[in-house]
N, C-alpha and C positions, 0 to 999 in steps of 0.2 A: 537488536536487528535494526537496520537503518534504510528508510524510503518504502521498502516492502516488508510487511511483517510475516513472521513464521511463528504463530501463536502456539503450536505444540513443541516447539524447540525448548531447549533449556536456556533461552535467553534471560538477561537480566531485566531488559526494557525494550520496548519498540520506540524509536524516534522516527516521526514522520507524521503524514496527515492521516485522519479518519478517512479512508477512502470511500467509505460508504456515504459518509456525509457530504465529502466533496462531489461525489456523483449526484446526491439529492440537491445540493445548491445549484449545479447545472442543470438538473431537471428543473426547479423552479424558475431559474433565469430563463432557459429556453421558451418554457410555457408562458410565462409572464410577458416575454419579449413579443410572441405572437399575438396575445392579447385576444379577447373575444372577438368571434366572427371568424377565427382562423383554425377552428377546431379540425378541419379537414387537411391542414398542412401536417405533412408527416416529417420526421427528424430522422436524420442519417446518423447512426453511432458506429464511428470507426475505431475498431481495436487493432492491435498490431498481432496478438494471439489471444484466442479465446481461453487458453489455459493458463494464463497469468493472473494470479491470484488478486493482485492490486487492480488490475483491469476489470476482472470480474466483479469485485466490490464496487467500483465506481458504477459500473453498468447496473447493478442490482439496485443501487442507491438512486439512479438517475430514473429507472422505470418505477421505482417505488413512489418517488415524488410525483412522477406524472399521474400515477394511479389516484394518490391521495388528492392530489389538486383536482383531477376530475370528478371525483366521488364528491368533494366538498361542494362542487358546483353542479352536481347531477347530470354529468355528461360523459359520454365515453372518453377513455384515456387516449391521449394523442398516439397516433401510430408511429412504431420505431421500426427503421430498417437497419439491419446489422451489416457491418462489412467486417469480417476478421481474416486472420491469417495473412496479413499484408507485411508482416514484420516492420511496420513503420517505413518501408522503403519508398521514396517519392514515386518512382515509375510504377511500381506495383498498386501503390495507392491511387494514383491517377487513373489507372486502368479500370480498377474496381469502383471508384466513384463515379466515373464515366458510364460505366455498365448500369449501375445502379440508377442513375439520372434517366438512361434511356428506358429502363424497366418500369420506373415509378414517377409519373408527371407530378405526383403531390409533394415529393420531397422538397422542402423550401428551406431546411435549417441544418445544422451540423452539431453534433457533441463530439469532439474529437478526443478519445481516450488514448489513442496509440500513436499519435504523431502523423507527419506527412501532411502538414497543414497547408504549406504552399501548393503542394500537389493538390489538394482538394479545391483550394482557390482556382487554379489552374483548370481543373474538370468542369467546375461551374462556368467558368468563363468561356471555355471551349464549346460548352452545351448551350450558351446563350442563355443560361438561367440564373435569375437572381438567388443570392443565399441571403435570406433575410435575417437570420440569426446563426452566429457561430461561436460557439464556446470552446475552448481549448485548455490545456494544462500546460503549465510551466513557461516561465518568461526567459526562453532562449533568445537567441539573436533573431532567428526567423520569426518568431512570434512578436518580438517587440515590432520589427519592421511591418509586420502584417497588421498589428494592432494600429500603429502609426497610419498606416495607409487606409484603414478603415476596413480591411477584410475580415478581421475578427471583432466580434462585438465585445468580448470580454475573455480575459485569461485567468483561471483559477492558478494561483501561485502561492508558495510558501517559502520562507526564508531558510534555504539550505545551510547557509553559513550558521545561522542559529542553531539549526539541528546538529550540525557537526560539533559545535560547541557543548550542546547538552548531551550528546553522545559520549564524548570525551569525559564529561564531569559525571556521568551515571558510571562509566567504567572505573574512574577513579573512586567514588562512592562504592562500588563492589568491592575494590580492593581496600577499603577502609581509610583512604587518603582524605576524603571529604565527606561532609554530610549534608543534609537538607536539599538535595537535589530532587525535584518532583518528576513524577512520569506524567505522561498525557500527550494527547494528540496536539500538533502544531497546528496553529491557526490558519485557516484558509483565506486568502485575500482575494477578493474580486477586484480585478485589476482592468481599467479602462484606458483609453488614451490620456485621460485627464489626471490620472494617480499613478503613473508607472514610477516604481521606486528606481532610484540611481544605482 
């Protein structure tokens, strides 16, 4: 399986990131970016669908990291506001984020699991609200631009080309053509404007 795992299938291996660990990385970054004294700041989590396994794993990892960090510091965990069922479509995301910002004045950060990041940035701008930390996934064209503009704080990225190469080698190994190909999750890279891969 590639990108999204189906652990109960008859797969040879899974090639992709550990989604729970990626979510936990996002939780760590968001919580630390806010820092002490900002415990009341809430974070908006945007999902395209709450039924997507990979997105659910990322959200679970995110929430777990927030709980663990708060417990270690003897404070309540940061509040999370969810938006789901957007299908990652810009128009829908923008409307849902705008509504969430109207309802909750404490929202000051975003963890985008399901995309629509340009729309989220527009919703914050239209609402006249600062987004103090914004962590997203995948280094696509929009996210590269948003990162360069300073609208995104960091992007969690993994090398899809390397994943495709490993997937092909795993299939060849399953057919007996090669040996020595290891399984395991792809590394998640935290990308800022200063270390964007070419």
